N, C-alpha and C positions, 0 to 999 in steps of 0.2 A: 633950278641953277641953269643959268644960260651959258652959252660957249665961252663967254668971258670969264665967268666965276670957275668953270671948270678948269680953264687955263690957269687962272690965277691961284687955284689951290691944288695944282696937279701933283705936286710933291705929297701933299697930304692924302689924297685921293688915290694916287697910282696903286697902293697896295690893295685897296678895295676893289679896284677895276681888276687886278690880277687874280683876287679871289673869286670874283663874279665870272669872269671869262679867263679861266685857267690856262687856255691854250695859247694866250698872248706871251710872247718871250719878253724878256727884259729889253732886248733891242727894239722890239716892236714897241713896247712901252716908252722907250726913249724917243723912237719916231713920231710917236702920237702926241707926246709933249703938250697935252690938254686940249688938242684939237678934236672937237666932237666929230667933225667930218671924217678925219683920219681914223678915229676910234671906230666910226660906223662901218667904214670900208674894211677895216682889219677884221671886225667881228663877222660881217658878212662872209669875208674870205674864208676865215677859219672855221666857221660854223655852217655856212651855206644857207643862210637865212635870207629872207627878202628884206629889201630896204625899210619898208614901212614896219616890219616886225622888229627890226634892229632899233629903229628910231623910237619904238614904244618902249623897248627894253632899256635904252639909255634914258628916256624920260623917267621911267620908274626908278632907276638907279640914282638919277640926280636928286629925286625927291627924298631919297633916304640919306643924301650926304649934302 
């Protein structure tokens, strides 16, 4: 799933994102609005992970949805 697909399916995927990264708030999910870049930044901020690690997590997540 590329960033356009993530954005295009955001309403369907949003709940799965919140399950995977439970520390993200509803307000943050609204801010992300399908943007992979913003999602990566929020996950890095909340979980203190490196950018390359977060990118791999998002890649793996996208493969399942």
